Biopython code that builds the backbone (N, CA, C, O; Angstrom):
import numpy as np
from Bio.PDB.StructureBuilder import StructureBuilder

atoms = [
    (1, "MET", "N", (0.829, -1.224, 0.014)),
    (1, "MET", "CA", (0.036, 0.028, 0.005)),
    (1, "MET", "C", (0.904, 1.212, -0.035)),
    (1, "MET", "O", (0.660, 2.142, -0.804)),
    (2, "ARG", "N", (1.946, 1.213, 0.795)),
    (2, "ARG", "CA", (2.863, 2.325, 0.795)),
    (2, "ARG", "C", (3.467, 2.599, -0.513)),
    (2, "ARG", "O", (3.637, 3.753, -0.908)),
    (3, "ALA", "N", (3.820, 1.484, -1.241)),
    (3, "ALA", "CA", (4.462, 1.749, -2.579)),
    (3, "ALA", "C", (3.503, 2.472, -3.531)),
    (3, "ALA", "O", (3.904, 3.387, -4.251)),
    (4, "LEU", "N", (2.186, 2.035, -3.524)),
    (4, "LEU", "CA", (1.323, 2.711, -4.384)),
    (4, "LEU", "C", (1.127, 4.177, -3.977)),
    (4, "LEU", "O", (0.979, 5.005, -4.876)),
    (5, "GLY", "N", (1.114, 4.545, -2.748)),
    (5, "GLY", "CA", (1.003, 5.959, -2.270)),
    (5, "GLY", "C", (2.190, 6.730, -2.673)),
    (5, "GLY", "O", (2.041, 7.887, -3.066)),
    (6, "ARG", "N", (3.451, 6.146, -2.606)),
    (6, "ARG", "CA", (4.665, 6.831, -3.064)),
    (6, "ARG", "C", (4.711, 7.032, -4.545)),
    (6, "ARG", "O", (5.186, 8.036, -5.077)),
    (7, "GLY", "N", (4.179, 6.000, -5.188)),
    (7, "GLY", "CA", (4.189, 6.145, -6.708)),
    (7, "GLY", "C", (3.234, 7.253, -7.252)),
    (7, "GLY", "O", (3.530, 7.943, -8.228)),
    (8, "LEU", "N", (2.031, 7.381, -6.533)),
    (8, "LEU", "CA", (1.092, 8.447, -6.860)),
    (8, "LEU", "C", (1.649, 9.824, -6.489)),
    (8, "LEU", "O", (1.428, 10.818, -7.180)),
    (9, "LEU", "N", (2.409, 9.842, -5.328)),
    (9, "LEU", "CA", (3.046, 11.123, -4.978)),
    (9, "LEU", "C", (4.088, 11.545, -6.046)),
    (9, "LEU", "O", (4.071, 12.691, -6.495)),
    (10, "TRP", "N", (4.942, 10.677, -6.432)),
    (10, "TRP", "CA", (5.961, 11.002, -7.440)),
    (10, "TRP", "C", (5.267, 11.420, -8.829)),
    (10, "TRP", "O", (5.671, 12.349, -9.527)),
    (11, "PHE", "N", (4.201, 10.629, -9.120)),
    (11, "PHE", "CA", (3.564, 11.015, -10.250)),
    (11, "PHE", "C", (2.838, 12.454, -10.256)),
    (11, "PHE", "O", (2.750, 13.148, -11.269)),
    (12, "ALA", "N", (2.357, 12.792, -9.062)),
    (12, "ALA", "CA", (1.779, 14.174, -8.892)),
    (12, "ALA", "C", (2.882, 15.166, -8.955)),
    (12, "ALA", "O", (2.677, 16.234, -9.532)),
    (13, "VAL", "N", (4.052, 14.907, -8.406)),
    (13, "VAL", "CA", (5.250, 15.836, -8.398)),
    (13, "VAL", "C", (5.572, 16.104, -9.872)),
    (13, "VAL", "O", (5.665, 17.253, -10.305)),
    (14, "ALA", "N", (5.739, 15.011, -10.633)),
    (14, "ALA", "CA", (6.216, 15.107, -12.021)),
    (14, "ALA", "C", (5.171, 15.771, -12.851)),
    (14, "ALA", "O", (5.513, 16.582, -13.712)),
    (15, "LEU", "N", (3.947, 15.485, -12.651)),
    (15, "LEU", "CA", (2.871, 16.197, -13.366)),
    (15, "LEU", "C", (2.830, 17.701, -13.018)),
    (15, "LEU", "O", (2.509, 18.505, -13.894)),
    (16, "GLY", "N", (3.146, 18.113, -11.761)),
    (16, "GLY", "CA", (3.164, 19.494, -11.368)),
    (16, "GLY", "C", (4.397, 20.190, -12.057)),
    (16, "GLY", "O", (4.262, 21.303, -12.565)),
    (17, "PHE", "N", (5.553, 19.548, -12.069)),
    (17, "PHE", "CA", (6.720, 20.119, -12.766)),
    (17, "PHE", "C", (6.453, 20.361, -14.282)),
    (17, "PHE", "O", (6.764, 21.389, -14.883)),
    (18, "THR", "N", (5.859, 19.319, -14.796)),
    (18, "THR", "CA", (5.503, 19.453, -16.241)),
    (18, "THR", "C", (4.592, 20.474, -16.532)),
    (18, "THR", "O", (4.789, 21.194, -17.510)),
    (19, "THR", "N", (3.515, 20.644, -15.728)),
    (19, "THR", "CA", (2.625, 21.829, -15.801)),
    (19, "THR", "C", (3.173, 23.220, -15.815)),
    (19, "THR", "O", (2.916, 24.105, -16.631)),
    (20, "LEU", "N", (4.047, 23.275, -14.676)),
    (20, "LEU", "CA", (4.893, 24.461, -14.463)),
    (20, "LEU", "C", (5.691, 24.819, -15.628)),
    (20, "LEU", "O", (5.654, 25.968, -16.068)),
    (21, "GLY", "N", (6.496, 23.801, -16.221)),
    (21, "GLY", "CA", (7.340, 24.070, -17.342)),
    (21, "GLY", "C", (6.532, 24.583, -18.529)),
    (21, "GLY", "O", (6.905, 25.587, -19.136)),
    (22, "ALA", "N", (5.427, 23.910, -18.872)),
    (22, "ALA", "CA", (4.548, 24.228, -19.888)),
    (22, "ALA", "C", (4.029, 25.748, -19.842)),
    (22, "ALA", "O", (4.000, 26.521, -20.800)),
    (23, "ALA", "N", (3.619, 26.013, -18.503)),
    (23, "ALA", "CA", (3.116, 27.447, -18.309)),
    (23, "ALA", "C", (4.172, 28.499, -18.594)),
    (23, "ALA", "O", (3.931, 29.548, -19.190)),
    (24, "GLY", "N", (5.396, 28.133, -18.111)),
    (24, "GLY", "CA", (6.532, 28.965, -18.299)),
    (24, "GLY", "C", (6.794, 29.184, -19.738)),
    (24, "GLY", "O", (7.064, 30.314, -20.146)),
    (25, "ALA", "N", (6.730, 28.158, -20.533)),
    (25, "ALA", "CA", (6.957, 28.249, -21.970)),
    (25, "ALA", "C", (5.912, 29.097, -22.687)),
    (25, "ALA", "O", (6.217, 29.810, -23.643)),
    (26, "VAL", "N", (4.767, 29.011, -22.243)),
    (26, "VAL", "CA", (3.716, 29.795, -22.871)),
    (26, "VAL", "C", (3.857, 31.192, -22.482)),
    (26, "VAL", "O", (3.608, 32.068, -23.310)),
    (27, "VAL", "N", (4.232, 31.482, -21.298)),
    (27, "VAL", "CA", (4.537, 32.921, -20.795)),
    (27, "VAL", "C", (5.654, 33.620, -21.714)),
    (27, "VAL", "O", (5.583, 34.730, -22.243)),
    (28, "ALA", "N", (6.663, 32.725, -21.768)),
    (28, "ALA", "CA", (7.903, 33.149, -22.491)),
    (28, "ALA", "C", (7.614, 33.496, -23.907)),
    (28, "ALA", "O", (8.081, 34.504, -24.437)),
    (29, "LEU", "N", (6.789, 32.596, -24.548)),
    (29, "LEU", "CA", (6.523, 32.850, -25.947)),
    (29, "LEU", "C", (5.572, 33.966, -26.199)),
    (29, "LEU", "O", (5.692, 34.715, -27.168)),
    (30, "ARG", "N", (4.627, 34.065, -25.313)),
    (30, "ARG", "CA", (3.701, 35.328, -25.415)),
    (30, "ARG", "C", (4.528, 36.631, -25.144)),
    (30, "ARG", "O", (4.199, 37.629, -25.785)),
    (31, "SER", "N", (5.471, 36.715, -24.343)),
    (31, "SER", "CA", (6.169, 37.820, -23.970)),
    (31, "SER", "C", (7.225, 38.262, -24.990)),
    (31, "SER", "O", (7.780, 39.359, -24.928)),
    (32, "GLY", "N", (7.464, 37.356, -25.919)),
    (32, "GLY", "CA", (8.490, 37.706, -26.968)),
    (32, "GLY", "C", (9.866, 37.357, -26.777)),
    (32, "GLY", "O", (10.769, 37.807, -27.482)),
    (33, "VAL", "N", (10.050, 36.470, -25.725)),
    (33, "VAL", "CA", (11.466, 35.978, -25.410)),
    (33, "VAL", "C", (12.042, 35.307, -26.591)),
    (33, "VAL", "O", (11.303, 34.529, -27.194)),
    (34, "ASP", "N", (13.231, 35.482, -27.009)),
    (34, "ASP", "CA", (13.849, 34.862, -28.132)),
    (34, "ASP", "C", (13.166, 35.000, -29.415)),
    (34, "ASP", "O", (13.270, 34.142, -30.291)),
    (35, "ARG", "N", (12.437, 36.110, -29.552)),
    (35, "ARG", "CA", (11.778, 36.390, -30.788)),
    (35, "ARG", "C", (12.705, 37.239, -31.677)),
    (35, "ARG", "O", (13.108, 38.329, -31.271)),
    (36, "PRO", "N", (13.066, 36.731, -32.946)),
    (36, "PRO", "CA", (14.020, 37.517, -33.784)),
    (36, "PRO", "C", (13.422, 38.824, -34.119)),
    (36, "PRO", "O", (12.201, 38.933, -34.233)),
    (37, "ALA", "N", (14.233, 39.831, -34.284)),
    (37, "ALA", "CA", (13.766, 41.076, -34.782)),
    (37, "ALA", "C", (13.264, 40.977, -36.214)),
    (37, "ALA", "O", (13.777, 40.220, -37.037)),
    (38, "SER", "N", (12.249, 41.768, -36.469)),
    (38, "SER", "CA", (11.689, 41.776, -37.832)),
    (38, "SER", "C", (12.650, 42.405, -38.753)),
    (38, "SER", "O", (13.260, 43.424, -38.430)),
    (39, "PRO", "N", (12.806, 41.803, -39.935)),
    (39, "PRO", "CA", (13.767, 42.241, -40.972)),
    (39, "PRO", "C", (13.383, 43.676, -41.329)),
    (39, "PRO", "O", (12.207, 44.005, -41.175)),
    (40, "PRO", "N", (14.262, 44.550, -41.786)),
    (40, "PRO", "CA", (13.872, 45.932, -42.211)),
    (40, "PRO", "C", (13.100, 45.843, -43.461)),
    (40, "PRO", "O", (13.237, 44.902, -44.243)),
    (41, "ALA", "N", (12.259, 46.860, -43.652)),
    (41, "ALA", "CA", (11.389, 46.970, -44.886)),
    (41, "ALA", "C", (12.289, 47.118, -46.146)),
    (41, "ALA", "O", (13.276, 47.853, -46.159)),
    (42, "ALA", "N", (11.896, 46.396, -47.166)),
    (42, "ALA", "CA", (12.751, 46.274, -48.361)),
    (42, "ALA", "C", (12.599, 47.681, -49.130)),
    (42, "ALA", "O", (11.517, 48.267, -49.172)),
    (43, "ALA", "N", (13.703, 48.148, -49.701)),
    (43, "ALA", "CA", (13.612, 49.427, -50.559)),
    (43, "ALA", "C", (12.817, 49.098, -51.831)),
    (43, "ALA", "O", (12.798, 47.943, -52.257)),
    (44, "PRO", "N", (12.193, 50.047, -52.411)),
    (44, "PRO", "CA", (11.469, 49.784, -53.610)),
    (44, "PRO", "C", (12.469, 49.455, -54.772)),
    (44, "PRO", "O", (13.559, 50.022, -54.839)),
    (45, "VAL", "N", (12.064, 48.528, -55.675)),
    (45, "VAL", "CA", (12.863, 48.111, -56.729)),
    (45, "VAL", "C", (12.129, 48.469, -58.010)),
    (45, "VAL", "O", (10.968, 48.107, -58.194)),
    (46, "THR", "N", (12.820, 49.189, -58.899)),
    (46, "THR", "CA", (12.238, 49.610, -60.159)),
    (46, "THR", "C", (12.634, 48.558, -61.235)),
    (46, "THR", "O", (13.821, 48.318, -61.452)),
    (47, "VAL", "N", (11.674, 47.959, -61.877)),
    (47, "VAL", "CA", (11.865, 47.156, -62.947)),
    (47, "VAL", "C", (11.210, 47.672, -64.315)),
    (47, "VAL", "O", (10.046, 48.069, -64.367)),
    (48, "SER", "N", (12.030, 47.630, -65.364)),
    (48, "SER", "CA", (11.441, 48.102, -66.569)),
    (48, "SER", "C", (10.334, 47.113, -67.116)),
    (48, "SER", "O", (9.932, 46.171, -66.434)),
    (49, "ALA", "N", (9.889, 47.369, -68.328)),
    (49, "ALA", "CA", (8.837, 46.525, -68.847)),
    (49, "ALA", "C", (9.042, 45.014, -68.728)),
    (49, "ALA", "O", (10.188, 44.564, -68.753)),
    (50, "PRO", "N", (8.093, 44.299, -68.614)),
    (50, "PRO", "CA", (8.227, 42.847, -68.462)),
    (50, "PRO", "C", (8.973, 42.150, -69.598)),
    (50, "PRO", "O", (8.676, 42.460, -70.752)),
    (51, "PRO", "N", (9.849, 41.297, -69.386)),
    (51, "PRO", "CA", (10.676, 40.786, -70.397)),
    (51, "PRO", "C", (9.906, 40.042, -71.520)),
    (51, "PRO", "O", (8.948, 39.307, -71.280)),
    (52, "ALA", "N", (10.371, 40.273, -72.709)),
    (52, "ALA", "CA", (9.805, 39.567, -73.860)),
    (52, "ALA", "C", (10.528, 38.274, -73.972)),
    (52, "ALA", "O", (11.172, 37.846, -73.015)),
    (53, "THR", "N", (10.449, 37.617, -75.124)),
    (53, "THR", "CA", (11.085, 36.338, -75.365)),
    (53, "THR", "C", (12.517, 36.316, -74.977)),
    (53, "THR", "O", (12.909, 35.589, -74.064)),
    (54, "ASP", "N", (13.417, 37.204, -75.745)),
    (54, "ASP", "CA", (14.791, 37.307, -75.432)),
    (54, "ASP", "C", (15.270, 38.697, -75.006)),
    (54, "ASP", "O", (16.472, 38.959, -75.060)),
    (55, "ALA", "N", (14.412, 39.562, -74.601)),
    (55, "ALA", "CA", (14.766, 40.927, -74.280)),
    (55, "ALA", "C", (15.613, 40.976, -72.995)),
    (55, "ALA", "O", (15.560, 40.066, -72.167)),
    (56, "ASP", "N", (16.343, 41.987, -72.861)),
    (56, "ASP", "CA", (17.183, 42.305, -71.607)),
    (56, "ASP", "C", (16.299, 42.805, -70.574)),
    (56, "ASP", "O", (15.304, 43.468, -70.867)),
    (57, "VAL", "N", (16.619, 42.514, -69.350)),
    (57, "VAL", "CA", (15.736, 42.984, -68.197)),
    (57, "VAL", "C", (16.764, 43.898, -67.428)),
    (57, "VAL", "O", (17.915, 43.527, -67.199)),
    (58, "GLU", "N", (16.252, 45.145, -67.038)),
    (58, "GLU", "CA", (16.989, 46.045, -66.341)),
    (58, "GLU", "C", (16.471, 46.270, -65.031)),
    (58, "GLU", "O", (15.302, 46.640, -64.926)),
    (59, "ILE", "N", (17.267, 46.078, -63.890)),
    (59, "ILE", "CA", (16.813, 46.246, -62.491)),
    (59, "ILE", "C", (17.623, 47.411, -61.971)),
    (59, "ILE", "O", (18.838, 47.445, -62.167)),
    (60, "VAL", "N", (16.963, 48.408, -61.286)),
    (60, "VAL", "CA", (17.526, 49.512, -60.708)),
    (60, "VAL", "C", (17.378, 49.329, -59.233)),
    (60, "VAL", "O", (16.278, 49.184, -58.700)),
    (61, "LEU", "N", (18.596, 49.339, -58.540)),
    (61, "LEU", "CA", (18.588, 49.325, -57.033)),
    (61, "LEU", "C", (19.096, 50.620, -56.437)),
    (61, "LEU", "O", (20.060, 51.179, -56.962)),
    (62, "GLY", "N", (18.516, 51.116, -55.396)),
    (62, "GLY", "CA", (18.768, 52.416, -54.740)),
    (62, "GLY", "C", (20.123, 51.964, -53.942)),
    (62, "GLY", "O", (20.422, 50.778, -53.798)),
    (63, "PRO", "N", (20.891, 53.029, -53.449)),
    (63, "PRO", "CA", (22.063, 52.845, -52.667)),
    (63, "PRO", "C", (21.920, 52.037, -51.354)),
    (63, "PRO", "O", (22.783, 51.282, -50.906)),
    (64, "GLU", "N", (20.656, 52.308, -50.769)),
    (64, "GLU", "CA", (20.443, 51.451, -49.496)),
    (64, "GLU", "C", (20.210, 49.967, -49.835)),
    (64, "GLU", "O", (20.689, 49.115, -49.087)),
    (65, "ALA", "N", (19.524, 49.622, -50.889)),
    (65, "ALA", "CA", (19.420, 48.364, -51.332)),
    (65, "ALA", "C", (20.715, 47.633, -51.641)),
    (65, "ALA", "O", (20.906, 46.464, -51.306)),
    (66, "VAL", "N", (21.584, 48.372, -52.289)),
    (66, "VAL", "CA", (22.786, 47.785, -52.755)),
    (66, "VAL", "C", (23.693, 47.558, -51.535)),
    (66, "VAL", "O", (24.393, 46.546, -51.493)),
    (67, "ALA", "N", (23.705, 48.462, -50.538)),
    (67, "ALA", "CA", (24.430, 48.261, -49.222)),
    (67, "ALA", "C", (23.905, 47.078, -48.429)),
    (67, "ALA", "O", (24.643, 46.295, -47.831)),
    (68, "ARG", "N", (22.622, 47.004, -48.462)),
    (68, "ARG", "CA", (22.009, 45.862, -47.649)),
    (68, "ARG", "C", (22.188, 44.447, -48.281)),
    (68, "ARG", "O", (22.266, 43.426, -47.597)),
    (69, "ALA", "N", (22.244, 44.469, -49.610)),
    (69, "ALA", "CA", (22.482, 43.239, -50.375)),
    (69, "ALA", "C", (23.974, 42.888, -50.372)),
    (69, "ALA", "O", (24.342, 41.788, -50.786)),
    (70, "GLY", "N", (24.840, 43.801, -49.914)),
    (70, "GLY", "CA", (26.277, 43.604, -49.871)),
    (70, "GLY", "C", (26.962, 43.505, -51.185)),
    (70, "GLY", "O", (27.961, 42.801, -51.333)),
    (71, "ILE", "N", (26.386, 44.267, -52.223)),
    (71, "ILE", "CA", (26.893, 44.247, -53.596)),
    (71, "ILE", "C", (28.013, 45.260, -53.709)),
    (71, "ILE", "O", (27.834, 46.436, -53.394)),
    (72, "LYS", "N", (29.213, 44.781, -54.178)),
    (72, "LYS", "CA", (30.299, 45.712, -54.206)),
    (72, "LYS", "C", (30.707, 45.865, -55.644)),
    (72, "LYS", "O", (30.563, 44.899, -56.393)),
    (73, "THR", "N", (31.203, 46.992, -56.095)),
    (73, "THR", "CA", (31.726, 47.155, -57.435)),
    (73, "THR", "C", (33.144, 47.567, -57.329)),
    (73, "THR", "O", (33.623, 48.076, -56.316)),
    (74, "ALA", "N", (33.857, 47.301, -58.528)),
    (74, "ALA", "CA", (35.290, 47.596, -58.623)),
    (74, "ALA", "C", (35.646, 47.931, -60.052)),
    (74, "ALA", "O", (34.983, 47.442, -60.967)),
    (75, "THR", "N", (36.677, 48.755, -60.290)),
    (75, "THR", "CA", (37.027, 49.137, -61.604)),
    (75, "THR", "C", (37.734, 47.910, -62.268)),
    (75, "THR", "O", (38.465, 47.142, -61.642)),
    (76, "VAL", "N", (37.454, 47.807, -63.553)),
    (76, "VAL", "CA", (37.964, 46.651, -64.363)),
    (76, "VAL", "C", (39.451, 47.022, -64.544)),
    (76, "VAL", "O", (39.728, 48.168, -64.898)),
    (77, "THR", "N", (40.509, 46.030, -64.301)),
    (77, "THR", "CA", (41.800, 46.148, -64.582)),
    (77, "THR", "C", (42.304, 44.958, -65.346)),
    (77, "THR", "O", (41.638, 43.925, -65.414)),
    (78, "VAL", "N", (43.508, 45.097, -65.938)),
    (78, "VAL", "CA", (44.169, 44.076, -66.708)),
    (78, "VAL", "C", (45.009, 43.193, -65.715)),
    (78, "VAL", "O", (45.724, 43.800, -64.917)),
    (79, "GLY", "N", (44.995, 41.976, -65.689)),
    (79, "GLY", "CA", (45.746, 41.161, -64.796)),
    (79, "GLY", "C", (45.832, 39.713, -65.184)),
    (79, "GLY", "O", (45.162, 39.282, -66.122)),
    (80, "SER", "N", (46.622, 38.971, -64.501)),
    (80, "SER", "CA", (46.642, 37.498, -64.897)),
    (80, "SER", "C", (45.782, 36.710, -64.007)),
    (80, "SER", "O", (45.574, 37.080, -62.851)),
    (81, "MET", "N", (45.266, 35.624, -64.502)),
    (81, "MET", "CA", (44.286, 34.817, -63.761)),
    (81, "MET", "C", (44.745, 33.348, -63.873)),
    (81, "MET", "O", (45.004, 32.818, -64.953)),
    (82, "THR", "N", (44.829, 32.708, -62.635)),
    (82, "THR", "CA", (45.155, 31.262, -62.644)),
    (82, "THR", "C", (43.841, 30.456, -63.008)),
    (82, "THR", "O", (42.704, 30.828, -62.717)),
    (83, "MET", "N", (44.140, 29.394, -63.633)),
    (83, "MET", "CA", (43.051, 28.508, -64.040)),
    (83, "MET", "C", (43.013, 27.257, -63.080)),
    (83, "MET", "O", (42.710, 26.153, -63.533)),
    (84, "GLU", "N", (43.303, 27.427, -61.836)),
    (84, "GLU", "CA", (43.417, 26.280, -61.001)),
    (84, "GLU", "C", (42.356, 26.534, -59.929)),
    (84, "GLU", "O", (42.198, 27.624, -59.379)),
    (85, "VAL", "N", (41.628, 25.407, -59.675)),
    (85, "VAL", "CA", (40.753, 25.376, -58.611)),
    (85, "VAL", "C", (41.027, 24.224, -57.625)),
    (85, "VAL", "O", (41.175, 23.058, -57.993)),
    (86, "VAL", "N", (41.081, 24.615, -56.408)),
    (86, "VAL", "CA", (41.401, 23.610, -55.369)),
    (86, "VAL", "C", (40.219, 23.276, -54.485)),
    (86, "VAL", "O", (39.688, 24.121, -53.764)),
    (87, "VAL", "N", (39.808, 21.967, -54.567)),
    (87, "VAL", "CA", (38.587, 21.529, -53.795)),
    (87, "VAL", "C", (38.913, 20.314, -53.169)),
    (87, "VAL", "O", (39.721, 19.558, -53.708)),
    (88, "PRO", "N", (38.324, 20.002, -51.974)),
    (88, "PRO", "CA", (38.471, 18.767, -51.288)),
    (88, "PRO", "C", (37.690, 17.662, -52.084)),
    (88, "PRO", "O", (36.671, 17.924, -52.724)),
    (89, "GLY", "N", (38.185, 16.531, -52.008)),
    (89, "GLY", "CA", (37.543, 15.337, -52.726)),
    (89, "GLY", "C", (38.363, 14.059, -52.472)),
    (89, "GLY", "O", (39.415, 14.037, -51.833)),
    (90, "SER", "N", (37.754, 12.976, -53.053)),
    (90, "SER", "CA", (38.418, 11.769, -52.869)),
    (90, "SER", "C", (38.093, 10.941, -54.241)),
    (90, "SER", "O", (37.064, 11.165, -54.878)),
    (91, "VAL", "N", (39.000, 10.023, -54.619)),
    (91, "VAL", "CA", (38.843, 9.261, -55.791)),
    (91, "VAL", "C", (38.540, 7.755, -55.310)),
    (91, "VAL", "O", (39.265, 7.179, -54.498)),
    (92, "ALA", "N", (37.494, 7.222, -55.844)),
    (92, "ALA", "CA", (37.203, 5.769, -55.509)),
    (92, "ALA", "C", (36.781, 5.019, -56.716)),
    (92, "ALA", "O", (36.266, 5.594, -57.675)),
    (93, "ALA", "N", (36.991, 3.764, -56.681)),
    (93, "ALA", "CA", (36.513, 2.844, -57.832)),
    (93, "ALA", "C", (35.037, 2.787, -57.836)),
    (93, "ALA", "O", (34.363, 2.927, -56.815)),
    (94, "ASN", "N", (34.512, 2.556, -59.126)),
    (94, "ASN", "CA", (33.034, 2.408, -59.206)),
    (94, "ASN", "C", (32.730, 0.969, -58.789)),
    (94, "ASN", "O", (33.102, -0.010, -59.436)),
    (95, "SER", "N", (32.052, 0.921, -57.702)),
    (95, "SER", "CA", (31.738, -0.437, -57.072)),
    (95, "SER", "C", (30.708, -1.203, -57.999)),
    (95, "SER", "O", (30.574, -2.417, -57.846)),
    (96, "TYR", "N", (30.026, -0.569, -58.892)),
    (96, "TYR", "CA", (29.061, -1.242, -59.735)),
    (96, "TYR", "C", (29.779, -1.925, -60.938)),
    (96, "TYR", "O", (29.300, -2.867, -61.569)),
    (97, "ARG", "N", (31.012, -1.326, -61.186)),
    (97, "ARG", "CA", (31.661, -1.866, -62.443)),
    (97, "ARG", "C", (32.956, -2.657, -62.017)),
    (97, "ARG", "O", (33.759, -3.028, -62.874)),
    (98, "GLU", "N", (33.148, -2.916, -60.634)),
    (98, "GLU", "CA", (34.272, -3.502, -60.185)),
    (98, "GLU", "C", (34.068, -5.049, -60.052)),
    (98, "GLU", "O", (33.056, -5.395, -59.443)),
    (99, "VAL", "N", (34.851, -5.974, -60.514)),
    (99, "VAL", "CA", (34.693, -7.337, -60.414)),
    (99, "VAL", "C", (35.903, -7.952, -59.738)),
    (99, "VAL", "O", (37.036, -7.734, -60.166)),
    (100, "LYS", "N", (35.667, -8.723, -58.682)),
    (100, "LYS", "CA", (36.657, -9.516, -58.029)),
    (100, "LYS", "C", (36.939, -10.819, -58.810)),
    (100, "LYS", "O", (35.998, -11.527, -59.169)),
    (101, "VAL", "N", (38.210, -11.142, -59.077)),
    (101, "VAL", "CA", (38.424, -12.331, -59.887)),
    (101, "VAL", "C", (39.188, -13.287, -58.866)),
    (101, "VAL", "O", (40.237, -12.985, -58.296)),
    (102, "ALA", "N", (38.525, -14.434, -58.731)),
    (102, "ALA", "CA", (39.053, -15.437, -57.785)),
    (102, "ALA", "C", (39.408, -16.693, -58.571)),
    (102, "ALA", "O", (38.610, -17.212, -59.351)),
    (103, "PRO", "N", (40.717, -17.196, -58.325)),
    (103, "PRO", "CA", (41.125, -18.423, -59.123)),
    (103, "PRO", "C", (40.378, -19.652, -58.620)),
    (103, "PRO", "O", (40.076, -19.800, -57.436)),
    (104, "VAL", "N", (40.089, -20.554, -59.618)),
    (104, "VAL", "CA", (39.437, -21.808, -59.352)),
    (104, "VAL", "C", (40.291, -22.709, -58.416)),
    (104, "VAL", "O", (39.778, -23.449, -57.576)),
    (105, "ALA", "N", (41.631, -22.595, -58.618)),
    (105, "ALA", "CA", (42.459, -23.562, -57.864)),
    (105, "ALA", "C", (43.572, -22.601, -57.169)),
    (105, "ALA", "O", (43.766, -21.435, -57.511)),
    (106, "ALA", "N", (44.226, -23.241, -56.200)),
    (106, "ALA", "CA", (45.274, -22.355, -55.456)),
    (106, "ALA", "C", (46.378, -22.170, -56.418)),
    (106, "ALA", "O", (46.701, -23.032, -57.235)),
    (107, "GLY", "N", (46.960, -20.988, -56.294)),
    (107, "GLY", "CA", (48.128, -20.582, -57.046)),
    (107, "GLY", "C", (48.341, -19.124, -57.097)),
    (107, "GLY", "O", (47.773, -18.370, -56.307)),
    (108, "VAL", "N", (49.221, -18.675, -58.092)),
    (108, "VAL", "CA", (49.443, -17.313, -58.242)),
    (108, "VAL", "C", (49.128, -16.824, -59.667)),
    (108, "VAL", "O", (49.626, -17.373, -60.650)),
    (109, "VAL", "N", (48.246, -15.726, -59.757)),
    (109, "VAL", "CA", (47.801, -15.250, -60.997)),
    (109, "VAL", "C", (48.944, -14.360, -61.594)),
    (109, "VAL", "O", (49.306, -13.354, -60.985)),
    (110, "THR", "N", (49.518, -14.731, -62.796)),
    (110, "THR", "CA", (50.661, -13.935, -63.220)),
    (110, "THR", "C", (50.129, -13.051, -64.493)),
    (110, "THR", "O", (50.892, -12.196, -64.942)),
    (111, "LYS", "N", (48.932, -13.223, -65.045)),
    (111, "LYS", "CA", (48.538, -12.544, -66.174)),
    (111, "LYS", "C", (47.011, -12.584, -66.264)),
    (111, "LYS", "O", (46.401, -13.649, -66.166)),
    (112, "VAL", "N", (46.412, -11.425, -66.449)),
    (112, "VAL", "CA", (45.021, -11.324, -66.648)),
    (112, "VAL", "C", (44.751, -10.710, -67.913)),
    (112, "VAL", "O", (45.153, -9.562, -68.100)),
    (113, "ASN", "N", (44.052, -11.389, -68.905)),
    (113, "ASN", "CA", (43.875, -10.878, -70.328)),
    (113, "ASN", "C", (42.521, -10.147, -70.349)),
    (113, "ASN", "O", (41.488, -10.699, -70.727)),
    (114, "VAL", "N", (42.579, -8.985, -69.959)),
    (114, "VAL", "CA", (41.341, -8.105, -69.929)),
    (114, "VAL", "C", (41.808, -6.722, -70.400)),
    (114, "VAL", "O", (42.852, -6.212, -69.994)),
    (115, "GLU", "N", (41.009, -6.166, -71.245)),
    (115, "GLU", "CA", (41.260, -4.718, -71.694)),
    (115, "GLU", "C", (40.625, -3.739, -70.739)),
    (115, "GLU", "O", (39.516, -3.961, -70.251)),
    (116, "LEU", "N", (41.348, -2.624, -70.465)),
    (116, "LEU", "CA", (40.853, -1.660, -69.598)),
    (116, "LEU", "C", (39.587, -0.993, -70.184)),
    (116, "LEU", "O", (39.641, -0.570, -71.339)),
    (117, "GLY", "N", (38.494, -0.878, -69.488)),
    (117, "GLY", "CA", (37.318, -0.302, -70.005)),
    (117, "GLY", "C", (36.357, -1.242, -70.716)),
    (117, "GLY", "O", (35.269, -0.826, -71.115)),
    (118, "ALA", "N", (36.740, -2.496, -70.879)),
    (118, "ALA", "CA", (35.973, -3.475, -71.600)),
    (118, "ALA", "C", (34.827, -4.102, -70.744)),
    (118, "ALA", "O", (34.088, -4.956, -71.232)),
]
sb = StructureBuilder()
sb.init_structure("model")
sb.init_model(0)
sb.init_chain("A")
sb.init_seg("    ")
for serial, (resi, resn, name, xyz) in enumerate(atoms, 1):
    if name == "N":
        sb.init_residue(resn, " ", resi, " ")
    sb.init_atom(name, np.array(xyz, "f"), 0.0, 1.0, " ", f" {name:<3s}", serial, name[0])
structure = sb.get_structure()
């Protein structure tokens, strides 16, 4: 009988803490805790006539919109450019086209008559 009473007591305590935590979350969400600031209003963007089939489209941005978008301009200069791109990666065999060759009898394979890519 005592075990049942203690079990109910612990259940009531756990239920009370759960209710208290839920109420705290509701209060925090309603008061705006951890609510991100609203983004600033976008500057008006002027677009010329709607594009035809292959017509060019011109978009005009104001100085504030350019700064907010992080667009930077620079003067064109003559210089050298390297054509090298360094990226991380790994090379692995194609498992779908790889075949394991096992000899029928014990011994050493000295030559395999197969053409590469065949």
